N, C-alpha and C positions, 0 to 999 in steps of 0.2 A: 533548487537551488538555494545555497548558505552555506556555511560552512561546519556544520555537524548534523550527523544523520544516521539513519538506520542502515544496517547491513540486514538483509542481503539484497537492498534494492540502491541505496544511494551512498554517496560519500556522507562523512558525519558532517552533519548540519547544526549550527547554532540557531537559538532563539532569533525571530526577525527583530533588528533593534527597535528601542524605544515604542514597541508594539505588546506588550505583554499587559501593561497596565489596565487596560479597559474589560479584561477577562476576570471571571469571579472563579473562585472553585470553591464548591461549598462545602467540601470534605476537609479543606485546610491541607494541611502536612501528614494527614493519616493516609498511609499506604499498607495494602495488605501483605504480610511476608509472604514468601513462598511455599505453598502449602495451608495457605488459609484463606478465609473470605471477609470480605467487607460488604454490610449492608447500604447499598445507595438509595434503594426506593424499596416499597411494597414488593416483594418478590422478584428482586433483582439484586444479585450479590456480585462482587468484583472481586475476579483473581488476578494475580501479577505473577508471571513465569519469568525467568532468566534467559537471556540471550548472549551468547558467546560473540557478541559485536559491540561496535562503538557504542550503540542505543541498546542497551543494555536488558531490556524488559521487553514485554506486551503484557497488554490488558485483556484478559477473556472475560466473560461473563456467563453466568447461572441466570437463567429463568425460570422461574417456579412454572410448573406447567400439568396438563394432565390429559393424555390421548386414549381414548377408547376404554373409557373408565380408570385408567391406570394414573395414579398419580407418580410425579416425579419431577424431572428437569428437563428443560433445554439448554445446551451449551453452545455458545456463541465464539468460533475458533478454537485453536488446539494448542498453538506451540509447536516449537520445532520436536523433531523425533530424536531424543537423546535422552540419556538415563537420567538426568537431573530433572528434566522435564516429567517425565512419567513416574519418578518417584514422589515430585511435589503433586503430581495429579492423583497418586494412588493415599495421600495424607488428605486430598479433598475426599476422595471417595469414602475413606474412614469416617472423618469428622465435618466436612461439608456439607454432607447433602440430605442431612436430617434421617438416614436411613432410607432414601428413595433413590430409585433408579435413574440412571440420565437416559429419557425416550430419544432423543434426535439432538443431530448435530448440525447447525447453520454454520457455514464457513464464508465470509463475507467475499473471500477471494484466495487466489491459487498460489501464493507466495507463500515461502515453506513453513516461516512463523506463522502462519494462519491455517494451513493445512496438513502441516508434518504429522500430526498424529490422527489425522482422520481417520485411519484403516483400524489403528489400534484401538482406539475408542469405540468405535461401531463395531467392531468385534468383541470387545470387553464386555458391551452392554447388551448386545442382540441375544433375544431368545427366540424360540420357534413361535410363542406367541405374541410377541413385541419386539420386531427388528427395530434395531436403531439406525435410523437411515441418516445419510448424508445429504442436506439440502446445500445446494448451491446453484449459482447461475450455468447454464449448459456452457456457454463460452468458457468460464474459468475451470470446469472440470474435464474439456476437452485439452485446454491449453496445460494444465496439471499433467493430464496423462502424455502430451507430448513431451514436455519437460521431463518426464522419467523416461522416454524412448530414446531422446536425441538431446544431444547438448545445445541445440538452438536456444537463443535469446538468454543464454546462461554461460557461454563460453564455448570454445573449441573452435574447429578450423574457420567456421563460416563467421563466428564473432569475431575471431579476431582478422578478416579480412574485411569487414565492415569496419572496424575501427580504423584499419589501417586506411580505407578510403576516405576516411575523414580527419586525417592527418596524424594518427597515433603511429608512427611506423618506427618509432623505437625500437630494434629487434630484440632486445630482452623482453622489454613489455610484450608485443607479439606473441613471443613464445609462451610466455605465462599465461596468457589468454587462451592460446590455443591449448594448453594443457588442462584448462579447468572444466573437462568434459563431464567429470562426474558430479560436479558442484550441485547441482539442484537434487539430484537423486541421493547424495549424501545425507539430505536432510528430509528428504520426503522418500523413503524406503519402498512405501506400497501404499495405494490409494483403493478404496472401497469400489467393488465392480459394479455398480449401481449407486443411483441418486435420485434425489427426488427435485425438480427444476424449479429455481427462484427466477422472476423476473422483473423488471420494472412495472410499478403498477399492482402486484401480485397482494393480496391481503392475506398474511399469516396470522391465525388464530391460536396462542399462545395463554392458556388458561383464561380463556374469555376474554382476554384482551385482544384488539386487531394491532397487528404490527404492520404497516406499510412498506412494501420494497422499493428502495429507490437505487437504479442502477445507475453507477457513476463510472467516468471513462478517462483515460489517460495515463493513469496507476498501473491499472491492469485491463485486461480486456473487457469485461463486466462486471466490476466491483459492485456489489449490492449490500446498500446500508439499509437500515431499520427504523421505523419512526412509530411511535405506539403516541396517539395522542391524549390518553389518559393513563398515566401521567403524560407529561409533555417530556418524551425523553428518544433521544436519536443515539442508536448505536451505530456510530459513525465509521466504523473500519480506519481504515488510512486515507480517506478522503478527506478528513477533515481533524487535524493535529493541533493543541492547542499553542505547541512552542517553536515548533519545526515546519516546514514546509516539506511535504510528503514528496518523493522520488518521482519526476515525470522525465520518462526517457522514451526514447526511439531506438529501435533495435535491430539487428537484420531480418528478424521475421516479417517485420513491415517496413523496410528502408525507406520509406518516402512518407511515412507516416506524419500525421499531426497530431501528436500526443498532448502536448502543452493546450492548444485550442480546444481539445476536447474535455481537458480535465478543467479549464476556466469556466467553460460552459455548464460543466456538471456542478460545480460548487455553487454557482450563480443560482441554480435552480433551487439548491437549498435554502433559499433566502425567503421560501413560501413559506416553511416554518416559522411558528413562533418564534421571537427574538428572544423570549424565555426560556426555551428549549434547553435541557438538560443534556447536554454532549458528553457521551460516553467514547471516548477516542481508542484506538489502540495502543496510542503509546503517549505518555503522559498523564495528568490528572484529570478528573470528570471536571467541566467547566460550562458556566454560563458566558452569554455573550457571543452567540452564533452569528451572528448580522455582523458585528465588528470583525471578528474572526474574517468571515468572508472578504470583507473591507481590506484587510491588512494582507492576506494572500493576494488579492487581484493588485493592490497597488505594488506589493513585492514583484509580482513576476511582471507588471507593467515597467517598473525601474530596471529590471533585468533585460527587458526587452529594448528599452531605449539604449541601454549599454552596450546593448549587443548590436545594435542596429547602428550607432556612432562608430564602432570599432570597425565595423564593414563599411561606412563610410572613409575610412581612413586607407584601408587598403583591403582588397579580397582576404577574406580570413576561411579557415577550416574550423572546425569543432575543437581541433586541438590548439590553435591559437586563442581561444577563446577561454581556455581554462583558466589561465592567470588571470582576467577580468572578471569572470562570474565565481572564482573560487579562490579566494585570496588568503591561503595558505598553502603549506606542501600537503601533496596526495599520495599514500602510497598506490600500489598497485592495485587493489581490490578498491578504494575510492577513486580511483581514475576512472575505473570502467563506468561506473554509474555517473560520475560527473561527465563524462563524454556522451552517456545517454541525453543526460539535460541540456548539456550544450547543443548536441543535435537538435533536441525538441526546440529551443528558443530559435535556432536559426531556421529551421523550417516552419514554425509560426509565421514567422516574417516573409519565408520565401513564399508560402502558401497566400499570405494576404498580399503579394506582390511588392512586398516595400524591399525585397532582396532577390537577386537574381544568382543562379547557381550557373556555375562552368566547372568542369573536370578538367584538369590539367594535363600535360603528358606523362604527369608522373602518376596518374589514376586517383588523383586527391580532389575530393570536391571542395571549390571553394564560393563563398557568398560573397555579395559584394551588390551596392547599394543602387536602385533603379532610378529613374525619373522622379517616378512618384515616390511623394514623401507624407502620406496621409497620416492619421493618428496611429498609434499601436493598438 
């Protein structure tokens, strides 16, 4: 929730107001140009690929590695599958790998900017002696497969009906959502046929360093972040971003889901990591101040939940009714679909907590109103 965010998951989101000063950015304003790397720690390199969305970049990571006696690199995340990204990767292959191969690919989650080039990269770097394997959670691997096989969760008839049930009934908007059936596959044209499973608590050895897998929920089905205690580095994926709040949506795939509660529980668990951890996010710049950032995000969503409940105290409200309250700027259709998912997520958090009740009108629209119980959000 905010005013400027990334596609392909959320409306454009702005920095959370008056809350970024407590974070520090050890690399300052240094950014890697597409096709180049910056060293952020011993054996850890930062790549930055362009995205054709409101949020115009994704950060990818190279980790120096050795597998079965073969020196090389582990890559974390891929960028979307388009020609510009693959040309940038070709420059990395030539100049950024010190002449060594990519040995494996870790993908934090199934969204297109993270997994789009997984098949292409693993095919390019696999040999009979050293297959370049995709490592990902089982849930997100299967969700990516589903995303390529159906339009569910990304557009099409079922998505249009779901948004209509939450008040987005404008015929033009509904029709455009209905027509987005090829949205996911346009950015994820293929997937590897096999993978290595990541799960919460798993330790992955990368060049003698142990990277601890942290599962997170609410943004994707089973997002995996990676933490290494020596040095204290968190590759946070989309679960912890420095200046924007990650998209947390309910979709027609899990229409009664409680995504926001799952997300807030997930980031709270990150508080167990050291406060001075260097966070390597998928969007924005590497930063320190993890505990402050957790506090900011929790406070941000508490405020949005309070606004949501206050609106429903005044009158029964649908997710579409919440858009001008939670997103105080005009939204195009692309942004509106992600804003709708977030509005449903905030309503559902209060509904599941017992602070709101849901009724369905004769028009088929779900509306939420306050219950007699008024506990803390």
